[in-house]
C-alpha positions in Angstrom: -12.1 -7.4 -22.6 -12.5 -4.2 -20.7 -9.4 -2.5 -19.2 -9.7 0.1 -16.5 -6.9 2.2 -14.9 -6.7 4.6 -12.0 -5.7 8.3 -12.0 -2.6 10.0 -13.1 0.4 10.3 -10.7 1.9 13.7 -11.4 2.8 15.1 -14.8 4.7 11.9 -15.8 1.6 9.9 -15.2 -0.5 12.3 -17.3 2.0 12.0 -20.2 1.9 8.2 -20.0 -1.9 8.2 -20.1 -2.0 10.5 -23.1 0.6 8.3 -24.9 -1.2 5.1 -24.0 -4.5 6.4 -25.3 -2.9 7.6 -28.5 -1.5 4.1 -29.0 -4.8 2.5 -28.2 -6.6 4.6 -30.8 -4.0 3.7 -33.4 -4.7 0.0 -32.6 -8.4 0.4 -32.6 -8.9 -0.7 -29.0 -9.5 2.7 -27.3 -13.2 1.8 -26.6 -12.0 -1.1 -24.4 -9.9 1.1 -22.1 -11.0 3.7 -19.6 -9.1 5.9 -17.1 -11.4 6.5 -14.1 -9.2 8.7 -12.0 -9.1 8.7 -8.2 -12.0 6.8 -6.7 -13.5 6.2 -3.3 -12.6 3.0 -1.5 -16.2 1.9 -1.8 -16.1 2.4 -5.6 -12.8 0.5 -5.7 -14.4 -2.4 -4.0 -17.3 -2.3 -6.5 -14.8 -2.3 -9.4 -13.1 -5.3 -7.9 -16.4 -7.2 -7.9 -17.0 -6.2 -11.5 -13.7 -7.3 -12.9 -12.0 -10.6 -13.4 -8.2 -9.9 -13.0 -5.7 -7.3 -11.8 -2.7 -6.4 -13.8 0.2 -4.6 -12.1 2.8 -3.5 -14.8 5.0 -1.7 -12.3 8.6 -0.7 -13.2 11.6 -0.9 -10.8 11.2 1.5 -7.9 7.8 0.2 -6.8 7.3 -0.9 -3.2 4.5 -3.4 -2.4 1.3 -2.0 -4.0 -1.5 -2.3 -1.6 -3.9 -2.8 -4.5 -2.4 -6.3 -4.8 -3.5 -7.2 -1.3 -6.9 -5.7 -2.0 -7.2 -7.8 -5.1 -6.2 -10.9 -3.2 -8.9 -10.2 -0.6 -11.5 -9.7 -3.4 -10.6 -13.1 -4.9 -9.0 -11.6 -8.1 -6.1 -13.4 -9.8 -3.1 -11.1 -10.2 -0.5 -10.7 -12.9 2.3 -8.4 -11.9 5.9 -7.5 -12.8 8.8 -9.1 -11.0 10.2 -5.9 -9.4 11.0 -4.5 -6.0 8.8 -5.8 -3.2 6.1 -7.4 -5.4 7.6 -10.9 -5.4 7.4 -10.7 -1.6 3.6 -11.1 -1.9 3.1 -12.5 -5.4 4.7 -15.9 -5.5 4.8 -17.0 -9.1 2.4 -19.8 -9.8 1.2 -19.8 -6.1 -0.5 -16.5 -5.5 -0.3 -15.0 -8.9 1.9 -14.8 -12.0 5.1 -12.7 -12.4 6.5 -11.4 -15.6 9.5 -9.2 -16.4 8.9 -5.4 -16.4 8.3 -3.5 -19.6 7.4 -6.6 -21.6 3.7 -6.3 -22.5 3.7 -9.5 -24.6 4.8 -11.5 -21.5 2.0 -10.0 -19.5 -0.5 -10.7 -22.2 0.7 -14.3 -22.4 0.3 -14.6 -18.6 -3.3 -13.3 -18.8 -4.1 -15.8 -21.5 -2.6 -18.6 -19.4 -4.8 -17.7 -16.4 -7.9 -17.5 -18.6 -7.3 -20.9 -20.2 -6.1 -22.8 -17.2 -9.0 -23.1 -14.7 -6.9 -25.1 -12.2 -4.1 -22.6 -12.1 -6.5 -19.7 -11.8 -8.3 -21.2 -8.9 -5.0 -22.1 -7.2 -3.6 -18.6 -7.4 -6.9 -17.1 -6.1 -6.7 -19.4 -3.1 -3.1 -18.5 -2.5 -3.9 -14.8 -2.7 -6.8 -15.2 -0.2 -4.4 -16.8 2.2 -1.9 -13.9 1.9 -4.7 -11.3 2.3 -5.9 -13.0 5.4 -2.3 -12.9 6.9 -1.9 -9.2 6.0 -4.9 -7.6 7.6 -4.3 -4.5 9.7 -5.1 -6.6 12.8 -2.6 -9.3 11.7 0.1 -6.8 11.0 -0.5 -5.1 14.3 -0.2 -8.3 16.2 3.0 -9.2 14.3 4.6 -5.9 15.4 3.5 -6.4 19.0 4.8 -10.0 19.0 8.2 -8.8 17.9 8.2 -6.1 20.5 7.3 -8.6 23.2 10.0 -11.0 22.1 12.9 -8.6 21.4 12.2 -5.4 23.3 10.2 -6.3 26.3 11.9 -9.5 27.3 13.2 -9.5 30.8 10.7 -7.0 32.2 9.7 -8.1 35.6 5.8 -8.1 35.8 6.0 -7.9 39.6 8.1 -4.7 39.6 6.4 -1.4 40.2 9.0 0.3 38.0 8.1 -1.9 35.0 4.5 -2.6 34.3 3.4 -5.9 32.8 4.2 -6.2 29.0 0.6 -7.0 28.3 -0.5 -3.7 30.0 2.3 -1.4 29.2 1.7 1.6 27.0 4.3 1.9 24.3 5.2 4.9 22.2 5.3 4.7 18.4 6.4 7.4 15.9 5.4 7.1 12.3 7.2 9.7 10.0 5.7 10.3 6.6 7.0 12.2 3.6 3.5 13.6 3.3 -0.2 12.6 3.3 -1.6 11.3 0.0 -4.0 8.7 -1.4 -1.4 6.0 -1.9 -1.9 2.6 -0.5 1.4 2.8 1.5 0.3 5.9 3.4 -3.2 4.5 4.1 -1.7 1.3 5.4 0.5 3.1 7.8 -2.4 5.3 9.0 -4.6 2.2 9.5 -1.7 0.7 11.5 -1.5 3.9 13.6 -5.2 3.6 14.3 -4.9 0.0 15.3 -2.0 0.7 17.7 -3.8 3.6 19.2 -6.9 1.5 19.6 -4.9 -0.9 21.7 -4.0 2.0 24.1 -0.6 2.8 22.8 0.8 6.3 22.3 1.1 6.9 18.6 2.5 10.0 16.8 2.3 10.6 13.0 4.7 13.3 11.7 3.9 15.0 8.4 4.8 18.2 6.5 2.5 21.2 6.4 2.3 21.1 2.6 0.8 17.5 2.8 -1.0 17.3 6.1 -4.6 16.2 5.3 -5.2 12.6 6.2 -6.9 10.5 3.6 -8.7 8.5 6.3 -10.2 9.4 9.7 -7.6 9.1 12.5 -8.3 7.5 15.9 -8.6 10.1 18.7 -5.5 8.5 20.2 -3.3 9.3 17.2 -1.3 12.5 17.7 -0.8 14.2 14.3 2.3 16.3 14.4 2.5 18.8 11.5 6.0 20.3 10.9 6.3 23.7 9.3 8.5 23.8 6.1 8.8 27.5 5.7 8.4 29.3 2.3 10.0 29.0 -1.1 10.2 26.4 -3.8 8.9 22.9 -3.1 12.4 21.4 -3.2 13.5 23.8 -0.5 10.5 23.1 1.6 11.1 19.4 1.4 14.7 19.7 2.5 13.6 21.9 5.4 10.9 19.3 6.4 13.3 16.3 6.3 15.9 18.2 8.3 13.3 19.0 11.0 11.9 15.4 10.7 15.4 14.0 11.5 15.3 15.9 14.8 11.6 15.5 15.7 11.5 11.8 15.1 14.1 11.0 17.7 12.4 13.0 20.5 
């Protein structure tokens, strides 16, 4: 088997990588493991086609890793840990297999199970494809608009000059971010911003000046608002940004 991993996430991630490779060398399996670092989305798609399974050994504190949805869309079976938002997309035995966190033997057993059970593997791949289809940017955008039509715009008189038709009204959206980065969560929100702007809505994305470079091209209708965080240590700049964000996001 060949195992590949993405890039480090901060100093802790670097330390984990070093420790993992030291352990791999002691077990004589270092040649089967490679750390590729950050890759373009095109290369990620190539890697998905080259591999047979995705393992997501996240610890508590994780959200819903976008890489899981990407693997579903690529037809890869997924083995992930049962933490945070992951069970919301990986239904054990239906769209993947779930194991307890920090239990590598349990994950290895799940991998072996998927390899040996052709019927289960095909079943979870089909379940993952259904979830991926339901969670496209277009699908999520339509879900948001449907909720707004039902709960926010109910009762608007389409004949009134003061209230334009719900289907033609231009809504305002504000998406505050802790900062731009290459994470799947940030990219998903930016893709959503593009989709909403593409429908003619007014979209504002708020970011701090110390992390203001978008990882994707933004639609011309997206207003990128960069808040200044001042000078000083990073902790002070973050506090300054969030204080300003609390005021800016409500305007």
